[in-house]
N, C-alpha and C positions, 0 to 999 in steps of 0.2 A: 271446667274450661270457661273462660270469659268470653262472652259473646261480643262480636264486634258491632259498630254502629249500625251497619247495614243489615245485620241479622236481627237487629232491634227495631228496624224500620225507619232508620234515620237517613237523611241525604242532604247534600248541600245545595241549597236553592239557587236558582239564577239570581244575578245581581239586581235585576229590575224589579223582582218581587219585593213586597212591602218590607221596610226595615223598622225595627224599633229604634235602632241607633247606628251611628257610624263611630268606629273607634279610631284613635289617632294617638301617636306617642309624640309629645312636643319636641321639636327640633332643638338640639343643643350642642351636638358635637361639631365643634369648629373645624376639625379635620375632614368632615363631609362636605362642607362648603368653605374651602381655604380662602380667607379674606374677603368673603362675601355672605357670611351667615346673617349679618344684620339686614341685609337686603331681602331676605326671603320671607321675613315675618309679616309684611304687609300683604303680599300676594296670598301667603298661606292663611292669614285672617280672612281674606276675601273668600277663599275657598270655604273656611268654616262657616262663614256668613251665609253663603248660598246652600250649604248642606243643611244648616240648622233650620232654615225656614220650613222643612219638612219633617224634620226629625231631631232627636237628641244627638249630641255630639259628645262622645266620652273620651277624655283625654288623659293619658297616662303622664304624670309629671313626677319629678325627682323628689321636690320638697315644696315647702311653702314659698320660698323665695322665687322658684321657678313658677308657682301658681300665680304670684303676684305680677311677674314680668308678663306670663301669658295673659292675664286678665287685662292688663294695660293695653296690650296690643288689640285685644278683642274689643274693648271699649272704643279704642280709637277707629276700628273698623265698622262700628255700629251693630255689633253682634249682640243679640238678645241673650243675656247671660242665664236666663231662666232656662235656656235650651241646652246649657253646657254642664257637664258633670266631670269633675276633676277626680282622679284616682292617684293616690301616692304610691305609684308603682315604678320605681327606678329602672331607667333604660339606658342602654349604651348607645342607641342611635334612633333615628325617626321612622324607619321603614316598616310601618305596622302591618302592611300588606303581608310581609314575609315573616314577621316574628310575632304578629298577633294571633288571637284565637280564630280558629276555624269553627264557626257556629253551624250545627247541623240541627234540622227539625224533624219532628214525627207529628204532623198535623192531625193524624187520627187520635193520638193520645195527648195532644197539645203539651208536648214536651220539647226541650231544647237542651243539647248537650254541646261539649266543647272538644275538639280534637287538638291536642298540643303536640304537633309535630316536632321533630328535632330540628334545631336551627344552628348552622354553622358559618353564618355570614358569607354566603355564596362560595363554599369552598375553602374556608378558612382565610379569607382575603383580608378581612378586617377584625383582627381580634383587638380587644376582648369583645365577647358577645354573650357572656354568661347571664348577664342581667336580662337581655332580650330573649334569651332561650326559655326563661321561665314565666315570661308574661302570660302566656295562655292560661297557665294553672293558677296564677294569682287572681286573674280575673274570673276564673271558674269558681275559685274559693269565695270571692266577694260577691258573686251573684248566685251562689249556692247551686251550681251546675255540676253535672257529672262530667269528669274530664277523662278522655282516654289518650293513651300514650303508645302511638304505633312503634316507637323507637327507631325511626328511620327519618332522614332529612328530607324535608318537603317545604316549599315556600309558596306562598298564596299567589304570588305573581306568576308561578309556573303553569298555573292551570286556569282553565276557563270552562264555564258550564252552561249549557242551554236549558237547564231545569227540567229536562225530560229524559235524562239518562246519559246523554252524551257529554264526554269530557274531552277537551282539546289541549294539547301540550306540544312540547318540542323535544326531540332527540337530543339537541345540543346541550341543553340544560339538564334533563331528568336522567340521561344516560351518561353525563360527564362523570368521570372517575373521581371528581373531588366531592362528590355527594354521597352516593351509596354503591361503592365499587364492588360490593358483595353480591348485588342485585342485577339481574338481566331485565329486559323490558317486560316480559310476561310476569315476572315476580313483582315488579313495580306496579303493573296494572292490577295485580291481586290487592296490593296495598290500597291503590285508589278505589278499587270496588269496596272493600272492607271498611274503609275509613272516610270515604267521601259518598258512598252509595252509587257511584257511577256504574253503569253497565255497558258502555260503548265507548271506545277509545280511538281518538284521531290524532296522529302525530305529523307535525310539520318538522323540517329539518333546521330551519335556519332562524337566527335572531339578527338583529341589526348592529352595525358597526358602532362601537363605543359603549355597548352594553356589558357592564362588568358582572352581570347576573348569568352570564353564558347563554343569554339567548331566552329570556322570558317571554312568554307568549303575550303578556298584556302590552307589549310593545309592537306586536305585529298583527295578530288576529283576535278579534273580540266578537262574541256573540251579541247581537241587538234583539233577537227574538229567537224562538225555539228552533227555527229553520233557516236563519240568516246570519252571516258574518260580515263585518267590514274587515278589509285587510289592506295593510298599507303597501303602496307601490311606489317605486321611484321612476320619475319620467326621464331623468337625466342618464343616458346609457353610460355615461363616463363616471358616473358616481359609484363608489364602492358597494353600495346597497343595492344597486340595479339587478345584477344577476342573483343575489340572494333572495330577494323579494319576489323576482319572476319564478324562481324555483318554487318558493312556497305557493305562489299563485297556481302554478301547474299542479301541484299536489292537491290543493284544496279543490280543484275542479274535478278531480277523479274520486273524492270522497263522498260517503253516504252517511246519512244519519241513522240514529237507531231505528227509524221507521223504514230504511232502505232508500229514503228519498235523497236526491242530490241537493246540496246546500244552495241557497241563493247567495251570491257572492258580490258585495258593493266594494268597489275599489276606493281607497282613501289616499289622497297625495301625502308625500313626505314633505316636511319643511326643507328649505335649503340647509346645507350643512351647518350646524351650530358648532363653533370652534371657540375654545378658551384655553388660553396658555398653550397653544399648539396641540390641543387634545380634542378629538372628535367626540361630541357629547351625544347621547342616545336620545336625541329630540324626536318625538313621535306623537301625532295626534291620536294614536290608539290608546294612548295611556289616560283615557278619560275615566271618570268615575260616575257612576249611574246612582244618583240619590232619589229619594222619594218624589221630590219636586222638580229636580234640575239634573242636568247632565253637565258636569264640570269637565272642561277640555282644556288641556295645556295649549297655549298660543306662544309664538316665538318672534313676533314683530316681523313676521314673514309675509311674502305675497300670497301664499297658499292659506293663511289663517282662515280668511273668509269663506274660501271655498270648502276647507275641511268642516268648518262649523256648520255650513249649509247642509252638507251631505249627512252629518251626524244629526242635525235637526230634522231631517226628512225621515230619520229612522225612528225618531221618538216623537210621536205627535202628541203624547199626553204629558211631556215635561219641557221646560224651557232650557235650551242649550246655551251654557255661558262659557264664553272663552276667558280664561284667567291667565295673565302673563306668567309664563314659566321660564322666561329667559335666563333669570338667575337661579331659580329653583332646580333647573336640570344640571347646573354646575355639581349638584350632589348625586348626578347619575340616575335620577328618578323623577316622576312628577306625581300628579293627583292621585292616581290609582295605586301606584307604589306606597304612597303615604297613609292609605286608609284600609280599614276592613270593616265590612258591613256585619250588622247583627240583625237577622232576618226577624220578622214578626211570626207569631203562630197563627 
C-alpha cells in the first residue's frame, strides 16, 4: 500500500515561510479577460517585479513566441531577468494557484514532494482544462520530485494554512456537488490530512458575490501568522456581501485553533463594488500574495485601498506591503493570490 505524504512526514507550510520560488502561468486566454487582456500585462509584470526581488519566479509558457512576448513586458517593467525561469508547459489559463503544484516539505529529511490534485476548472465551468490539469506532474518531472495523485478535485485557492496544523476552508466550495459529489465533509478532511498534512480543520460557509470559484477562502479569510487571520467585512449594510461576511465573522469568532486557543481576528474592509459590463467582480483585498520580501495586495482605485494596505502592513512587520492595481486584472475574476503558487524552501 502506497504511503501518503502525511505518513511520510510531509506537510504544506504556511505561505509566509521562506520560498525557493513562485510559480506562475503566463496569461494568454483572451476569454478570461474579454477585450482587456492587453491591459493586464503591465500590472502583472509589476507583480513579478516585486516578487522576484526576493525569490525566483518560474513561469509556465506555451512556446518560444510567448516567452519572447513575456520577456518584452518584463523588460519594460524593469524586472531582473536573472530571477526569471521559463518552462515550456502549455496551459489553458493563468490561474496557477488552482492548477499549479502543491509543494510539501519534510524538513527532517530535507525532501520536497508535489501533490497533483485533480483540476476541473471550478466545476467544469471553463473547458477545456486538460493542459492545466497536468501542470503539477510536468513540474514534478522537470524538478525530479515525487508526485502524488489523490484523484480528487482540489484547488489551491480553496485552502488556507497556518503552518502549525490548522487548515481553513469553505463549505460553499469544498462541499459543492460540482467538485467531489461522492465525498462528504469527513471524507474530504481525510484527504486534506493525508495529502496536505493538516490535522485541524476550520470551515466557514460563505464566499463573496461574483466569485466564480464558488467561494474560495483566499478571497475572504487569510492567516497572517499561526494564530491570526484577517477577514474581509463589508461596511455597507445594503451591499450583497454584508450578511455573508458577517456570518463568516461570527463563525470565526467561535473557532479554536489546533492548540485550543481562540484566533486573533483582524477585520479588513472591502472595496466598493467593482462592476464591469453589468457584472459584479470578486474584488477583495484578501487576495494578497505573501512573497519573501513583499506582500502584494490587489488595489482597485478605491477609497479603502490605503486603509487596507495599512492594515495588512501592520500584520507583516518584516515585509514591504505593495499595492498593485488590480482593476483590470479582476475582470478575469481573480487577482495576485489566484495567479501564483509558492514553492517553499527546505
